[in-house]
RODO-2510 file (C-alpha; in nm, 4 decimals, decimal comma):
residues 63
     n   res          X          Y          Z
     1     x     9,5915     6,5635     9,2763
     2     x     9,4948     6,7805     9,5738
     3     x     9,6673     6,8272     9,9062
     4     x     9,5037     6,9256    10,2313
     5     x     9,5963     6,9443    10,5957
     6     x     9,4202     6,6999    10,8252
     7     x     9,4491     6,7013    11,2015
     8     x     9,3955     6,3628    11,3709
     9     x     9,4514     6,2212    11,7166
    10     x     9,7718     6,0454    11,8101
    11     x     9,5729     5,7247    11,8594
    12     x     9,4266     5,7337    11,5087
    13     x     9,7703     5,8112    11,3659
    14     x     9,9105     5,5052    11,5431
    15     x     9,6277     5,2864    11,4128
    16     x     9,6815     5,4099    11,0566
    17     x    10,0560     5,3490    11,0838
    18     x     9,9877     4,9916    11,1959
    19     x     9,7329     4,9285    10,9187
    20     x     9,9044     5,0669    10,6066
    21     x    10,1076     4,7570    10,5334
    22     x    10,3412     4,7915    10,2352
    23     x    10,1542     5,0876    10,0768
    24     x    10,2389     5,4484    10,1368
    25     x    10,0197     5,6097    10,4010
    26     x     9,8509     5,8419    10,1503
    27     x     9,7735     5,5621     9,9043
    28     x     9,6325     5,3438    10,1812
    29     x     9,4095     5,6212    10,3165
    30     x     9,2837     5,7039     9,9664
    31     x     9,2015     5,3357     9,9109
    32     x     9,0110     5,3202    10,2406
    33     x     8,8155     5,6377    10,1631
    34     x     8,7013     5,4973     9,8275
    35     x     8,5551     5,1977    10,0140
    36     x     8,3264     5,4153    10,2307
    37     x     7,9626     5,3975    10,1221
    38     x     7,9024     5,7731    10,1528
    39     x     8,2014     5,8464     9,9294
    40     x     8,0931     5,5842     9,6741
    41     x     7,7374     5,7238     9,6625
    42     x     7,8547     6,0844     9,6263
    43     x     8,0972     5,9878     9,3489
    44     x     7,8242     5,7972     9,1670
    45     x     7,5798     6,0884     9,1998
    46     x     7,8378     6,3261     9,0484
    47     x     7,9529     6,0733     8,7837
    48     x     8,3026     6,0699     8,9304
    49     x     8,5119     5,7640     8,8520
    50     x     8,8124     5,6558     9,0496
    51     x     9,1340     5,7099     8,8565
    52     x     9,4576     5,5201     8,8921
    53     x     9,6789     5,6796     9,1528
    54     x    10,0255     5,7797     9,0336
    55     x    10,3241     5,6192     9,2018
    56     x    10,5466     5,7973     9,4470
    57     x    10,7744     6,0757     9,3334
    58     x    10,7680     6,2806     9,0186
    59     x    10,6252     6,1333     8,7012
    60     x    10,8863     6,0272     8,4467
    61     x    10,9349     6,2570     8,1485
    62     x    10,7902     6,1345     7,8203
    63     x    11,0417     6,0620     7,5499
***
């Protein structure tokens, strides 16, 4: 998982906040990005497959 800083307008932030629904903001944005044709094509060209996103918080320790 990577983190990066993204600067967006207040208007786009408000639109994202209204659109996320019951998902976390990060999970919703990641889902939207995977739907973009340019992202899909680039992933396919590099043989990158979408992995399952981990839930919020720290992963549970294995027993």
